[in-house]
DSSP file (Angstrom, degrees, kcal/mol; ACC not computed):
  #  RESIDUE AA STRUCTURE BP1 BP2  ACC     N-H-->O    O-->H-N    N-H-->O    O-->H-N    TCO  KAPPA ALPHA  PHI   PSI    X-CA   Y-CA   Z-CA
    1    1 A X              0   0    0      0, 0.0     2,-0.2     0, 0.0     0, 0.0   0.000 360.0 360.0 360.0 141.5   -0.2    7.1   27.8
    2    2 A X        -     0   0    0      1,-0.1     2,-0.3     3,-0.0     0, 0.0  -0.514 360.0-108.7 -89.1 161.2   -3.3    8.4   26.0
    3    3 A X        -     0   0    0     -2,-0.2     2,-0.5     1,-0.1    -1,-0.1  -0.648  31.3-109.3 -85.5 144.0   -3.4    9.4   22.5
    4    4 A X        -     0   0    0     -2,-0.3     2,-0.5     1,-0.0    -1,-0.1  -0.634  35.3-159.7 -68.8 121.1   -3.7   13.1   21.5
    5    5 A X        -     0   0    0     -2,-0.5     2,-0.2     3,-0.0     3,-0.0  -0.888  12.2-130.7-108.4 133.1   -7.2   13.7   20.1
    6    6 A X        -     0   0    0     -2,-0.5     2,-0.1     1,-0.1     0, 0.0  -0.472  33.2-102.7 -73.0 144.7   -7.9   16.7   17.9
    7    7 A X        -     0   0    0     -2,-0.2     2,-0.6     1,-0.1    -1,-0.1  -0.473  27.0-157.5 -68.5 138.5  -11.0   18.7   18.8
    8    8 A X        +     0   0    0      1,-0.1    12,-0.2    -2,-0.1    11,-0.1  -0.772  21.7 165.8-114.1  87.0  -13.9   18.0   16.6
    9    9 A X        +     0   0    0     -2,-0.6     2,-0.9    11,-0.2    11,-0.2   0.719  54.2  86.9 -76.9 -22.6  -16.2   21.2   16.8
   10   10 A X  E     -A   19   0A   0      9,-1.8     9,-3.0     0, 0.0     2,-0.4  -0.702  63.7-174.0 -87.3 105.8  -18.3   20.3   13.8
   11   11 A X  E     -A   18   0A   0     -2,-0.9     2,-0.3     7,-0.2     7,-0.2  -0.763  24.4-128.4-108.3 140.6  -21.1   18.1   14.9
   12   12 A X        -     0   0    0      5,-2.4    13,-0.0    -2,-0.4    -1,-0.0  -0.615  13.6-150.8 -74.4 136.5  -23.8   16.2   12.9
   13   13 A X  S    S+     0   0    0     -2,-0.3    -1,-0.1     1,-0.2     3,-0.1   0.568  91.9  50.0 -85.7  -7.6  -27.3   17.0   14.3
   14   14 A X  S    S+     0   0    0      1,-0.1     2,-0.2     3,-0.1    -1,-0.2   0.619 121.4   5.9-102.0 -16.5  -28.6   13.7   13.2
   15   15 A X  S    S-     0   0    0      2,-0.2    -3,-0.2    -3,-0.0    -1,-0.1  -0.854  87.2 -86.1-156.7-176.7  -26.1   11.3   14.5
   16   16 A X  S    S+     0   0    0     -2,-0.2     2,-0.2    -5,-0.1    -3,-0.1   0.144  76.2 133.9 -95.1  20.6  -22.8   11.3   16.8
   17   17 A X        -     0   0    0      8,-0.0    -5,-2.4    -6,-0.0     2,-0.3  -0.533  31.4-178.9 -67.3 141.9  -20.5   12.1   13.8
   18   18 A X  E     -A   11   0A   0     -7,-0.2     2,-0.3    -2,-0.2    -7,-0.2  -0.993   4.2-168.0-134.8 136.3  -18.0   14.9   14.6
   19   19 A X  E     -A   10   0A   0     -9,-3.0    -9,-1.8    -2,-0.3     3,-0.0  -0.829  31.4-136.7-123.1 162.8  -15.4   16.5   12.4
   20   20 A X  S    S+     0   0    0     -2,-0.3     2,-0.3   -12,-0.2   -11,-0.2   0.669  93.6  43.5 -84.5 -13.5  -12.4   18.8   12.6
   21   21 A X  S  > S-     0   0    0    -11,-0.1     4,-1.8     1,-0.1     5,-0.1  -0.927  73.7-131.9-132.0 150.4  -13.5   20.7    9.4
   22   22 A X  H  > S+     0   0    0     -2,-0.3     4,-2.5     2,-0.2     5,-0.2   0.856 108.9  59.5 -66.5 -36.9  -16.9   22.1    8.1
   23   23 A X  H  > S+     0   0    0      2,-0.2     4,-2.1     1,-0.2     5,-0.2   0.934 103.4  49.5 -64.0 -41.3  -16.1   20.5    4.7
   24   24 A X  H  > S+     0   0    0      1,-0.2     4,-3.0     2,-0.2    -1,-0.2   0.964 112.3  48.5 -59.3 -49.6  -16.0   17.0    6.2
   25   25 A X  H  X S+     0   0    0     -4,-1.8     4,-2.1     1,-0.2    -2,-0.2   0.858 107.8  54.3 -58.7 -35.9  -19.3   17.6    8.0
   26   26 A X  H  X S+     0   0    0     -4,-2.5     4,-0.5     2,-0.2    -1,-0.2   0.895 111.7  44.8 -62.8 -39.8  -20.8   18.9    4.8
   27   27 A X  H >< S+     0   0    0     -4,-2.1     3,-1.5    -5,-0.2     4,-0.4   0.945 111.0  54.2 -69.8 -46.5  -19.8   15.6    3.0
   28   28 A X  H >< S+     0   0    0     -4,-3.0     3,-2.9     1,-0.2     4,-0.5   0.910  94.6  67.7 -51.6 -48.0  -21.0   13.6    5.9
   29   29 A X  H >X S+     0   0    0     -4,-2.1     4,-1.9     1,-0.3     3,-0.8   0.732  88.5  70.4 -47.5 -26.9  -24.5   15.2    5.8
   30   30 A X  H <X S+     0   0    0     -3,-1.5     4,-2.5    -4,-0.5     5,-0.3   0.797  83.7  68.4 -62.9 -27.4  -25.0   13.4    2.4
   31   31 A X  H <4 S+     0   0    0     -3,-2.9    -1,-0.2    -4,-0.4    -2,-0.2   0.836 107.3  37.9 -57.5 -38.3  -25.2   10.2    4.2
   32   32 A X  H <4 S+     0   0    0     -3,-0.8    -2,-0.2    -4,-0.5    -1,-0.2   0.806 118.8  45.4 -82.4 -31.9  -28.5   11.4    5.6
   33   33 A X  H  < S-     0   0    0     -4,-1.9    -2,-0.2     2,-0.1    -3,-0.2   0.750  97.2-131.4 -79.9 -27.6  -29.9   13.2    2.6
   34   34 A X     <  +     0   0    0     -4,-2.5    -3,-0.1     1,-0.3    -4,-0.1   0.560  49.4 159.3  79.0   6.7  -29.0   10.5    0.2
   35   35 A X        -     0   0    0     -5,-0.3    -1,-0.3    -6,-0.2     2,-0.1  -0.436  18.4-178.8 -62.7 137.6  -27.5   13.1   -2.1
   36   36 A X        +     0   0    0     -3,-0.1    12,-0.3    -2,-0.1    11,-0.1  -0.646  12.2 162.4-138.7  75.9  -25.0   11.5   -4.6
   37   37 A X        +     0   0    0     -2,-0.1     2,-0.4    11,-0.1    11,-0.2   0.569  53.7  76.9 -77.4  -9.7  -23.6   14.3   -6.6
   38   38 A X  E     -B   47   0B   0      9,-1.9     9,-2.2     2,-0.0     2,-0.3  -0.831  62.0-177.9-102.9 132.3  -20.6   12.6   -8.0
   39   39 A X  E     -B   46   0B   0     -2,-0.4     2,-0.3     7,-0.2     7,-0.2  -0.962  31.5-107.1-133.3 153.1  -21.1   10.0  -10.9
   40   40 A X    >   -     0   0    0      5,-1.9     3,-0.7    -2,-0.3    14,-0.0  -0.609  22.0-142.2 -70.5 131.3  -19.0    7.7  -12.9
   41   41 A X  T 3  S+     0   0    0     -2,-0.3    -1,-0.1     1,-0.2     3,-0.1   0.551  99.0  43.6 -77.3  -0.5  -18.4    8.9  -16.4
   42   42 A X  T 3  S+     0   0    0      1,-0.1     2,-0.3     3,-0.1    -1,-0.2   0.422 121.7  13.7-122.0   3.4  -18.6    5.4  -17.8
   43   43 A X  S <  S-     0   0    0     -3,-0.7    -3,-0.2     2,-0.2    -1,-0.1  -0.935  85.0 -88.8-158.7-175.8  -21.6    3.9  -15.9
   44   44 A X  S    S+     0   0    0     -2,-0.3    -3,-0.1    -5,-0.1     2,-0.0   0.469  74.5 130.4 -86.8   1.6  -24.6    4.7  -13.7
   45   45 A X        -     0   0    0     -6,-0.1    -5,-1.9     8,-0.0     2,-0.3  -0.321  35.4-174.2 -54.7 136.8  -22.6    4.4  -10.4
   46   46 A X  E     -B   39   0B   0     -7,-0.2     2,-0.3     6,-0.0    -7,-0.2  -0.917   4.8-174.0-131.0 154.8  -23.1    7.4   -8.1
   47   47 A X  E     -B   38   0B   0     -9,-2.2    -9,-1.9    -2,-0.3     3,-0.1  -0.964  36.6-134.0-148.9 159.5  -21.6    8.4   -4.8
   48   48 A X  S    S+     0   0    0     -2,-0.3     2,-0.4   -12,-0.3   -11,-0.1   0.541  96.9  56.4 -82.9 -15.0  -21.7   11.0   -2.1
   49   49 A X    >>  -     0   0    0    -11,-0.1     4,-0.9     1,-0.1     3,-0.8  -0.989  68.7-147.3-129.4 126.9  -17.9   11.3   -2.2
   50   50 A X  H >> S+     0   0    0     -2,-0.4     4,-1.5     1,-0.2     3,-0.6   0.866 102.4  59.5 -63.7 -36.1  -15.6   12.1   -5.1
   51   51 A X  H 3> S+     0   0    0      1,-0.2     4,-2.4     2,-0.2    -1,-0.2   0.829  98.5  61.7 -63.4 -29.8  -12.9    9.8   -3.7
   52   52 A X  H <> S+     0   0    0     -3,-0.8     4,-2.3     2,-0.2    -1,-0.2   0.855 101.5  50.9 -58.8 -40.9  -15.4    6.9   -4.0
   53   53 A X  H <X S+     0   0    0     -4,-0.9     4,-2.9    -3,-0.6     5,-0.3   0.927 108.7  50.4 -69.5 -42.3  -15.7    7.3   -7.8
   54   54 A X  H  X S+     0   0    0     -4,-1.5     4,-2.6     1,-0.2     5,-0.2   0.960 113.3  46.1 -56.9 -55.7  -11.9    7.3   -8.1
   55   55 A X  H  X S+     0   0    0     -4,-2.4     4,-2.5     1,-0.2     5,-0.3   0.857 111.8  53.4 -54.2 -41.5  -11.9    4.0   -6.0
   56   56 A X  H  X S+     0   0    0     -4,-2.3     4,-1.7     2,-0.2     6,-0.4   0.951 111.8  43.4 -68.2 -47.4  -14.7    2.6   -8.1
   57   57 A X  H  < S+     0   0    0     -4,-2.9     6,-0.4     1,-0.2     4,-0.4   0.934 120.8  39.4 -61.7 -44.6  -12.9    3.2  -11.5
   58   58 A X  H  < S+     0   0    0     -4,-2.6    -1,-0.2    -5,-0.3    -2,-0.2   0.799 126.6  26.8 -78.0 -27.1   -9.6    1.9  -10.4
   59   59 A X  H  < S+     0   0    0     -4,-2.5    -3,-0.2    -5,-0.2    -2,-0.2   0.512 101.0  70.8-128.2   0.5  -10.5   -1.1   -8.3
   60   60 A X  S  < S-     0   0    0     -4,-1.7    -3,-0.1    -5,-0.3    -2,-0.1   0.744  84.1-135.9 -81.3 -23.0  -13.8   -2.6   -9.3
   61   61 A X  S >  S+     0   0    0     -4,-0.4     3,-0.8    -5,-0.3    -4,-0.1   0.441  74.5 114.9  81.5   3.9  -12.6   -4.0  -12.6
   62   62 A X  T 3  S+     0   0    0     -6,-0.4    -5,-0.1     1,-0.3    -4,-0.1   0.793  77.9  41.0 -74.8 -23.4  -15.7   -2.7  -14.2
   63   63 A X  T >  S-     0   0    0     -6,-0.4     3,-2.3    -7,-0.2    -1,-0.3  -0.202  80.4-177.0-116.8  42.3  -13.9   -0.4  -16.3
   64   64 A X  T <  S+     0   0    0     -3,-0.8     3,-0.1     1,-0.3    -6,-0.0   0.027  72.8  10.4 -39.5 131.4  -10.9   -2.3  -17.4
   65   65 A X  T 3  S+     0   0    0      1,-0.3    -1,-0.3     0, 0.0     2,-0.3   0.373  89.9 134.5  74.3  -5.8   -8.5   -0.2  -19.5
   66   66 A X    <   -     0   0    0     -3,-2.3     2,-0.5    -9,-0.2    -1,-0.3  -0.516  45.5-148.7 -76.2 136.1  -10.2    3.0  -18.8
   67   67 A X        -     0   0    0     -2,-0.3    12,-0.2     1,-0.1     3,-0.1  -0.920   6.5-155.3-109.8 138.1   -7.6    5.8  -17.9
   68   68 A X  S    S+     0   0    0     -2,-0.5     2,-0.7    10,-0.2    11,-0.2   0.854  82.0  56.3 -77.4 -37.1   -8.8    8.5  -15.4
   69   69 A X  E     +C   78   0C   0      9,-2.5     9,-2.4    34,-0.0     2,-0.5  -0.881  65.4 177.0-112.8 107.7   -6.3   11.1  -16.6
   70   70 A X  E     -C   77   0C   0     -2,-0.7     7,-0.2    32,-0.3     2,-0.2  -0.954  29.9-122.7-117.6 125.2   -6.6   12.0  -20.2
   71   71 A X        -     0   0    0      5,-2.4     3,-0.2    -2,-0.5    31,-0.1  -0.449  11.5-151.9 -66.3 128.2   -4.4   14.7  -21.8
   72   72 A X  S    S+     0   0    0     -2,-0.2    -1,-0.1     1,-0.2     3,-0.1   0.578  93.2  46.4 -80.3  -4.1   -6.4   17.3  -23.5
   73   73 A X  S    S+     0   0    0      1,-0.1     2,-0.3     3,-0.1    -1,-0.2   0.596 123.1   6.8-107.3 -14.7   -3.7   18.2  -25.9
   74   74 A X  S    S-     0   0    0     -3,-0.2    -1,-0.1     2,-0.2    -3,-0.1  -0.865  86.6 -85.9-153.7-177.4   -2.6   14.7  -27.1
   75   75 A X  S    S+     0   0    0     -2,-0.3    -3,-0.1    -5,-0.1     0, 0.0   0.448  75.4 129.4 -86.5   7.3   -3.5   11.1  -26.7
   76   76 A X        +     0   0    0     -6,-0.1    -5,-2.4     8,-0.0     2,-0.3  -0.260  30.0 170.8 -56.7 143.5   -1.5   10.4  -23.5
   77   77 A X  E     +C   70   0C   0     -7,-0.2     2,-0.3    -9,-0.0    -7,-0.2  -0.978   4.1 156.7-154.1 140.1   -3.6    8.8  -20.8
   78   78 A X  E     -C   69   0C   0     -9,-2.4    -9,-2.5    -2,-0.3   -10,-0.2  -0.977  42.4-131.0-155.9 165.8   -2.8    7.2  -17.4
   79   79 A X  S    S+     0   0    0     -2,-0.3     2,-0.6   -11,-0.2    -9,-0.1   0.432  83.7  90.8 -97.9  -2.1   -4.3    6.4  -14.0
   80   80 A X     >  -     0   0    0      1,-0.2     4,-1.9   -11,-0.1     5,-0.2  -0.840  59.9-159.9-102.0 120.8   -1.5    8.0  -12.1
   81   81 A X  H  > S+     0   0    0     -2,-0.6     4,-2.3     2,-0.2     5,-0.2   0.902  95.9  54.0 -66.1 -37.8   -2.0   11.7  -11.1
   82   82 A X  H  > S+     0   0    0      1,-0.2     4,-2.4     2,-0.2     5,-0.2   0.969 111.6  44.1 -56.2 -61.0    1.9   12.0  -10.6
   83   83 A X  H  > S+     0   0    0      1,-0.2     4,-2.2     2,-0.2    -1,-0.2   0.795 112.6  50.2 -52.6 -36.2    2.5   10.7  -14.0
   84   84 A X  H  X S+     0   0    0     -4,-1.9     4,-2.6     2,-0.2    -1,-0.2   0.878 112.5  48.3 -76.2 -37.0   -0.2   12.8  -15.7
   85   85 A X  H  X S+     0   0    0     -4,-2.3     4,-2.0    -5,-0.2    -2,-0.2   0.891 110.7  50.1 -76.1 -27.6    1.2   16.0  -14.0
   86   86 A X  H  X S+     0   0    0     -4,-2.4     4,-2.8     2,-0.2     5,-0.3   0.911 109.6  52.2 -67.5 -42.2    4.7   15.2  -15.0
   87   87 A X  H  X S+     0   0    0     -4,-2.2     4,-2.4    -5,-0.2     5,-0.4   0.954 111.3  47.2 -56.9 -49.1    3.5   14.6  -18.7
   88   88 A X  H  X S+     0   0    0     -4,-2.6     4,-2.7     1,-0.2     7,-0.2   0.927 113.9  47.6 -60.6 -45.8    1.8   18.0  -18.6
   89   89 A X  H  < S+     0   0    0     -4,-2.0     4,-0.3    -5,-0.2    -2,-0.2   0.952 118.1  40.0 -52.8 -53.8    4.9   19.7  -17.1
   90   90 A X  H  < S+     0   0    0     -4,-2.8    -2,-0.2    -5,-0.2    -1,-0.2   0.790 132.4  20.8 -74.8 -33.0    7.3   18.1  -19.6
   91   91 A X  H  < S+     0   0    0     -4,-2.4    -3,-0.2    -5,-0.3    -2,-0.2   0.631 126.5  34.9-117.5 -15.0    5.1   18.4  -22.7
   92   92 A X    ><  +     0   0    0     -4,-2.7     3,-2.4    -5,-0.4    -2,-0.1  -0.368  55.5 159.1-143.2  54.5    2.6   21.0  -22.4
   93   93 A X  T 3   +     0   0    0      1,-0.3    -1,-0.1    -4,-0.3     5,-0.1   0.671  69.4  71.6 -56.9 -20.4    3.9   23.8  -20.3
   94   94 A X  T 3   +     0   0    0     -6,-0.1     2,-0.6    -3,-0.1    -1,-0.3   0.420  67.0 107.1 -85.8   4.6    1.3   26.2  -21.7
   95   95 A X    <   -     0   0    0     -3,-2.4     3,-0.4    -7,-0.2    -3,-0.1  -0.742  65.2-149.6 -80.4 120.4   -1.5   24.6  -19.8
   96   96 A X  S    S+     0   0    0     -2,-0.6     2,-0.5     1,-0.3    -1,-0.1   0.900  83.5  19.4 -63.1 -49.6   -2.3   27.2  -17.0
   97   97 A X    >>  -     0   0    0      1,-0.1     3,-1.4     2,-0.0     4,-0.6  -0.817  63.6-179.9-127.6  91.2   -3.4   24.7  -14.1
   98   98 A X  G >4 S+     0   0    0     -2,-0.5     3,-0.6    -3,-0.4     4,-0.5   0.794  76.8  68.3 -68.3 -24.0   -2.2   21.3  -14.8
   99   99 A X  G 34 S+     0   0    0      1,-0.2    -1,-0.3     2,-0.1     3,-0.2   0.818 110.7  35.8 -61.8 -28.3   -3.9   19.9  -11.6
  100  100 A X  G X4 S+     0   0    0     -3,-1.4     3,-1.6     1,-0.1     4,-0.3   0.461  89.0  97.1-108.3   1.4   -7.2   20.5  -13.2
  101  101 A X  G X< S+     0   0    0     -3,-0.6     3,-1.9    -4,-0.6     4,-0.2   0.799  76.1  62.9 -57.1 -37.2   -6.4   19.7  -16.9
  102  102 A X  G >  S+     0   0    0     -4,-0.5     3,-1.3     1,-0.3    -1,-0.3   0.773  93.4  64.1 -68.7 -20.3   -7.8   16.2  -16.6
  103  103 A X  G <  S+     0   0    0     -3,-1.6    -1,-0.3     1,-0.3    -2,-0.2   0.686 101.8  49.7 -76.4  -9.6  -11.3   17.5  -15.9
  104  104 A X  G <         0   0    0     -3,-1.9    -1,-0.3    -4,-0.3    -2,-0.2   0.345 360.0 360.0-106.4  10.3  -11.4   19.1  -19.3
  105  105 A X    <         0   0    0     -3,-1.3    -1,-0.2    -4,-0.2    -2,-0.1   0.551 360.0 360.0 -77.9 360.0  -10.4   15.9  -21.2
């Protein structure tokens, strides 16, 4: 029995990459342009994908002890997005968009 494949209508004009979404194709195009708009806040590492920055910080060991999620209202810090979200909900219900609060820390 064959696997069901999703249609991939968004195709790269420079290689055989195809995607199910326009946003994935846009991210892929950075491979060809060399654009790296995302940067590590603690060193000069740059990437074409935000997820690679998160992986760099958490798994390379270069930034031992660094916490990615820092509460803008107190000294709480963690590397777990779920723990951070729960902290904000339990302690700072006045923060309007807790999913973006770490960006302002």
